[in-house]
C-alpha positions as CSV (number, residue, x, y, z in Angstrom):
1,M,-99.0,28.4,14.2
2,T,-99.5,24.6,15.2
3,T,-96.4,22.5,14.5
4,T,-97.5,19.2,12.3
5,M,-94.4,16.2,12.9
6,T,-94.9,12.7,11.4
7,V,-92.7,9.8,11.5
8,S,-91.7,7.3,8.9
9,I,-90.5,3.6,9.8
10,V,-89.4,1.6,7.1
11,L,-89.4,-2.6,7.8
12,F,-87.6,-4.8,6.1
13,E,-87.6,-8.5,8.5
14,S,-88.3,-6.3,11.0
15,A,-91.0,-8.2,13.5
16,A,-89.2,-9.0,15.8
17,D,-88.4,-4.8,16.4
18,V,-91.6,-3.3,15.1
19,E,-93.9,-3.9,18.7
20,G,-91.3,-1.9,21.1
21,C,-90.2,0.4,19.2
22,L,-94.0,1.5,18.4
23,A,-94.4,0.9,21.5
24,A,-91.8,3.7,22.8
25,L,-93.1,6.0,19.6
26,Q,-96.4,6.0,21.4
27,A,-95.1,6.7,24.8
28,Q,-93.7,10.0,23.4
29,E,-94.3,13.4,25.4
30,R,-95.2,14.9,22.0
31,P,-97.0,12.3,19.8
32,P,-96.2,12.5,16.4
33,D,-99.5,13.8,14.6
34,Q,-99.4,11.1,11.5
35,V,-97.0,8.1,11.3
36,V,-96.5,6.0,8.1
37,I,-95.0,2.6,7.9
38,I,-93.8,1.5,4.5
39,D,-93.0,-2.6,4.8
40,N,-90.1,-3.1,1.8
41,G,-91.4,-6.6,1.0
42,S,-90.8,-8.9,4.0
43,N,-90.9,-12.3,4.6
44,D,-92.2,-12.1,8.1
45,D,-95.3,-10.3,10.0
46,G,-93.8,-7.3,10.6
47,A,-96.3,-5.7,9.0
48,A,-99.8,-7.0,10.9
49,I,-97.9,-6.4,14.2
50,A,-97.9,-2.7,13.2
51,R,-101.0,-2.7,12.0
52,R,-101.9,-4.4,15.2
53,V,-99.8,-1.9,17.4
54,M,-100.6,1.0,15.9
55,R,-103.9,1.1,14.6
56,D,-103.9,4.9,13.5
57,A,-100.5,4.2,11.3
58,R,-101.0,4.5,7.5
59,V,-98.9,0.8,6.9
60,E,-98.3,0.7,3.1
61,R,-96.3,-3.1,2.1
62,L,-94.2,-2.9,-0.7
63,P,-94.6,-5.8,-3.4
64,V,-90.2,-5.4,-3.3
65,N,-87.8,-4.5,-1.4
66,A,-87.3,-0.6,-2.5
67,G,-84.1,0.2,-0.2
68,F,-84.3,2.1,3.0
69,A,-83.9,6.1,0.4
70,A,-86.8,4.9,-1.9
71,A,-89.4,3.3,0.8
72,H,-88.7,6.5,3.1
73,N,-88.8,8.9,0.3
74,L,-92.3,7.8,-0.3
75,A,-93.5,8.2,3.3
76,I,-92.0,11.5,3.6
77,D,-93.9,12.2,0.3
78,M,-97.0,10.8,1.9
79,A,-96.3,12.3,5.5
80,P,-95.7,16.0,4.6
81,G,-95.4,17.2,8.6
82,D,-93.7,21.0,9.2
83,I,-91.3,18.2,10.8
84,H,-90.3,14.8,10.1
85,A,-88.2,12.2,11.9
86,V,-86.8,8.9,10.4
87,L,-86.9,6.3,13.0
88,N,-85.8,2.7,12.7
89,P,-87.6,-0.2,14.0
90,D,-85.0,-1.6,16.3
91,C,-84.8,2.3,17.8
92,R,-86.5,2.7,21.1
93,L,-87.3,6.7,21.9
94,A,-87.0,8.0,25.6
95,P,-90.4,9.6,26.1
96,G,-89.5,13.3,25.2
97,Y,-87.2,12.8,21.7
98,L,-89.8,13.5,20.1
99,R,-90.3,16.9,22.4
100,M,-86.9,17.7,22.4
101,A,-86.9,17.7,18.8
102,E,-89.7,19.8,18.2
103,A,-88.3,22.5,20.6
104,T,-84.6,22.5,19.1
105,L,-86.0,23.0,15.3
106,A,-88.4,26.1,16.6
107,G,-85.1,27.6,18.6
108,D,-83.5,28.3,15.7
109,A,-84.4,28.3,12.1
110,G,-81.2,27.8,10.5
111,I,-81.2,24.2,12.0
112,G,-82.3,21.5,9.8
113,S,-81.9,18.1,11.5
114,M,-81.4,17.1,15.3
115,T,-80.3,13.9,16.6
116,G,-80.4,12.6,20.3
117,R,-77.9,10.3,22.1
118,L,-78.4,7.1,20.9
119,L,-77.4,3.8,22.9
120,R,-77.2,0.8,22.4
121,Y,-79.7,-2.1,23.0
122,R,-78.7,-4.0,26.3
123,D,-78.9,-7.6,26.5
124,D,-82.3,-7.1,28.2
125,P,-85.5,-8.8,26.3
126,D,-86.8,-5.1,25.8
127,G,-82.8,-3.4,24.7
128,G,-82.7,-2.1,28.8
129,P,-84.2,1.1,30.2
130,L,-84.7,4.4,28.4
131,L,-82.7,6.5,31.1
132,E,-79.0,6.2,30.7
133,Q,-77.4,3.6,32.8
134,D,-73.1,4.2,34.5
135,D,-72.3,0.6,32.4
136,D,-74.1,2.0,28.8
137,V,-72.3,2.1,25.6
138,L,-72.6,4.8,23.1
139,D,-74.0,4.0,19.4
140,S,-74.0,7.3,18.7
141,T,-73.8,11.2,19.2
142,G,-74.6,12.2,15.6
143,M,-71.6,12.0,13.0
144,I,-68.1,13.2,13.0
145,A,-66.1,13.6,10.0
146,F,-62.4,13.5,8.6
147,R,-60.0,14.8,6.1
148,N,-60.0,11.5,4.1
149,R,-63.9,11.6,4.3
150,R,-64.2,8.7,6.6
151,V,-67.8,9.9,8.4
152,L,-68.3,7.8,11.6
153,D,-70.7,7.5,14.1
154,R,-69.4,9.9,16.7
155,G,-68.7,8.2,20.0
156,S,-69.5,5.0,18.2
157,D,-69.0,1.7,21.0
158,E,-67.3,4.0,23.5
159,P,-68.6,4.1,27.1
160,A,-71.1,6.6,27.7
161,V,-70.7,7.9,31.1
162,G,-69.2,11.7,30.9
163,R,-68.6,11.6,26.8
164,Y,-70.4,14.3,24.7
165,P,-72.5,15.8,27.5
166,T,-73.4,19.0,25.8
167,S,-75.7,20.8,22.8
168,E,-73.7,21.0,19.7
169,D,-73.7,21.3,16.4
170,V,-72.6,18.0,14.4
171,F,-72.0,16.8,10.7
172,G,-75.2,15.4,10.7
173,A,-77.7,12.8,12.2
174,S,-77.9,9.1,12.1
175,G,-80.8,8.0,10.0
176,A,-81.4,5.4,13.2
177,A,-83.1,8.2,14.6
178,A,-83.3,11.6,12.7
179,V,-85.6,15.0,12.5
180,Y,-85.8,16.5,10.2
181,R,-87.1,19.9,9.0
182,R,-89.7,19.9,6.4
183,A,-88.2,23.1,4.6
184,M,-84.7,21.7,4.6
185,L,-85.7,18.3,3.4
186,E,-87.2,19.9,0.2
187,D,-83.8,22.0,-0.5
188,V,-81.6,18.9,-0.3
189,A,-84.3,17.5,-2.6
190,F,-83.2,16.4,-6.3
191,G,-86.5,16.1,-7.9
192,R,-88.6,14.3,-5.0
193,E,-85.6,12.0,-3.5
194,F,-84.9,13.6,-0.2
195,F,-82.7,10.6,0.1
196,D,-80.5,9.2,-3.3
197,E,-82.4,6.4,-4.2
198,R,-79.7,5.1,-5.9
199,F,-78.0,4.3,-2.7
200,F,-81.0,1.7,-1.9
201,T,-79.3,1.6,2.0
202,Y,-75.9,2.1,3.8
203,R,-74.5,6.0,3.5
204,E,-77.3,7.8,2.4
205,D,-78.2,9.6,5.6
206,V,-74.4,11.1,5.7
207,D,-75.4,12.1,1.7
208,L,-78.2,14.3,3.1
209,A,-76.3,15.3,5.9
210,W,-73.3,16.6,3.3
211,R,-75.8,18.6,0.9
212,A,-77.7,20.1,4.0
213,L,-74.3,21.5,4.9
214,L,-73.3,22.7,1.7
215,L,-77.0,24.2,1.3
216,G,-76.3,26.2,4.4
217,W,-78.6,24.0,7.1
218,R,-76.9,23.0,10.8
219,C,-77.8,19.6,12.5
220,R,-77.5,19.8,16.4
221,Y,-77.2,17.4,18.8
222,E,-79.0,17.4,21.8
223,P,-77.6,14.7,24.6
224,S,-80.6,14.9,26.3
225,A,-82.9,13.3,24.0
226,L,-82.1,9.6,24.5
227,A,-82.8,6.7,22.7
228,R,-81.4,3.1,21.8
229,H,-80.0,1.1,19.1
230,R,-79.4,-2.4,18.1
231,R,-77.1,-1.4,15.2
232,R,-76.4,-4.3,13.3
233,V,-74.0,-2.8,10.6
234,T,-70.4,-0.9,12.0
235,P,-66.9,-0.1,10.7
236,G,-65.2,-3.6,12.7
237,R,-67.7,-5.9,11.2
238,R,-67.3,-5.5,7.8
239,R,-65.8,-9.4,6.8
240,Q,-68.6,-10.6,8.5
241,L,-71.1,-9.1,6.2
242,P,-72.8,-9.9,3.1
243,N,-71.3,-9.2,0.1
244,A,-73.4,-7.0,-2.1
245,I,-73.6,-5.1,1.5
246,N,-69.9,-3.8,1.1
247,R,-69.5,-3.6,-2.4
248,R,-72.9,-0.9,-2.1
249,S,-71.2,1.0,1.0
250,V,-68.3,1.2,-1.3
251,A,-70.3,2.6,-4.3
252,N,-71.9,4.9,-1.9
253,R,-68.8,6.3,-0.7
254,W,-67.8,7.1,-4.4
255,R,-71.0,8.6,-5.3
256,M,-71.2,11.0,-2.0
257,L,-67.3,11.7,-3.6
258,A,-68.9,12.6,-6.6
259,K,-72.0,14.8,-5.7
260,N,-70.9,16.3,-2.8
261,E,-66.7,17.5,-2.5
262,L,-65.4,20.7,-3.2
263,G,-62.8,21.5,-5.3
264,A,-61.3,22.9,-2.0
265,G,-62.0,20.0,-0.5
266,W,-60.3,18.1,-3.5
267,R,-56.7,20.5,-3.2
268,R,-56.7,20.5,0.4
269,D,-57.4,16.8,1.4
270,G,-57.4,15.0,-2.1
271,L,-54.2,12.8,-1.1
272,R,-55.7,11.7,2.0
273,I,-59.1,10.9,0.2
274,I,-57.3,9.0,-2.9
275,A,-55.2,7.0,-0.6
276,R,-58.2,6.1,1.6
277,D,-59.7,4.6,-2.3
278,I,-56.5,2.9,-3.1
279,G,-56.9,1.1,0.0
280,I,-59.9,0.0,-0.2
281,L,-59.0,-1.1,-3.7
282,G,-56.1,-2.8,-2.9
283,Y,-58.5,-4.7,0.6
284,A,-61.4,-5.8,-2.3
285,A,-58.7,-7.3,-5.0
286,V,-57.0,-9.2,-1.8
287,R,-59.9,-10.2,0.2
288,E,-63.3,-9.1,-1.5
289,Q,-63.0,-9.3,-5.2
290,T,-66.6,-8.3,-5.7
291,T,-66.9,-5.2,-4.1
292,L,-64.5,-4.0,-6.8
293,A,-67.8,-4.0,-9.1
294,A,-68.5,-1.0,-7.8
295,V,-66.2,0.8,-9.7
296,L,-69.0,-0.2,-12.5
297,D,-72.0,0.7,-10.2
298,V,-71.0,4.2,-10.3
299,A,-69.8,4.4,-13.8
300,R,-73.2,3.5,-14.9
301,D,-74.4,6.5,-12.4
302,A,-72.1,9.3,-13.8
303,R,-74.6,11.2,-16.1
304,R,-76.8,11.7,-13.0
305,L,-74.4,12.4,-10.5
306,Q,-73.4,15.3,-12.6
307,A,-77.0,16.1,-12.8
308,W,-77.3,16.7,-8.9
309,R,-74.0,18.6,-8.6
310,R,-74.7,21.0,-10.9
311,D,-77.5,21.6,-9.5
312,L,-76.3,21.3,-5.3
313,M,-73.3,23.8,-6.4
314,R,-75.5,26.2,-8.3
315,R,-77.4,26.5,-5.5
316,R,-74.2,26.1,-2.8
317,S,-74.5,28.6,0.1
318,I,-71.4,27.5,2.7
319,D,-68.1,28.7,2.1
320,P,-65.6,26.7,0.9
321,E,-63.4,27.4,4.3
322,A,-66.7,26.7,6.6
323,M,-67.0,23.5,4.8
324,L,-63.7,22.1,5.4
325,R,-63.9,22.9,8.8
326,W,-66.2,19.7,9.1
327,F,-63.9,17.5,7.9
328,E,-60.9,17.4,10.4
329,G,-58.0,14.8,11.7
330,S,-58.0,11.1,11.2
331,P,-60.5,8.7,11.7
332,P,-59.8,6.3,15.2
333,E,-57.5,3.2,14.3
334,R,-60.2,0.7,15.1
335,A,-62.1,2.3,11.8
336,R,-58.9,2.1,9.3
337,V,-58.7,-1.2,8.3
338,G,-61.0,-3.1,6.5
339,S,-63.9,-0.9,6.3
340,A,-65.0,2.0,3.5
């Protein structure tokens, strides 16, 4: 039976990035069967560039910024392939990326998602060659989760050479270049929300990965699938980010805990989780008072979070001890101070 593969890209003021992203997509050894591009109410000409560069893509322009989650949900509904890739416009895939993703999912029915080896953009105008260089820096080799419930991009900011060379299961895939099995997306959805639209943006990929693990799906890291990503938001840049982003990031951490954390997790790691949140609140009280409003954001969402949690826990298939093994150790020191 023929497998269909679809791709969605969400633009927001992305005119500088979209042409390079689409050129790399057109060069794929396994081209997608359909590409949907959603422009989130941008004021630039990103949508026009997309129409010019990829004439067979479906390009939709929303009147307002609906957020990363809602725009990708719309695109996933519009392009119901057996495999669906979510791609950032500031990400460029090496030619074998989608071919390797398809082979990975075809080889094991329990794998619900796949991530490749994401490298940082270089100083070159086009982001650098798509083959790994000796002086490259890693962007992500999948997600890694810790006992205080910090979830980071594994390998981020580390020299790439020699690190994470083997294929293995990871907590989840970065939304910059994540490839999902359609059956998994349908399984983790609540209503028709694959990504939780209350997240708007930031951590929505972590939330989806957590839900997938609870329902028995695995995520595979394949180092031979390469991409480059121009990451603009990292834990170390918190003080330079707009207040609205930091407030949303904190609220989304608490939404994830409310929906996804197991009782066994609270019993084993509750003190670490609470200590982390006390640190976040203390930092906000001293340096970032607008972030304190995240408490109200989550409180307003309480009924919906409870409904989503009931549905998820009713269908949970992973053993609590197996789930807890995904949360081990402590995050690196550079990720602890001033970041949610």
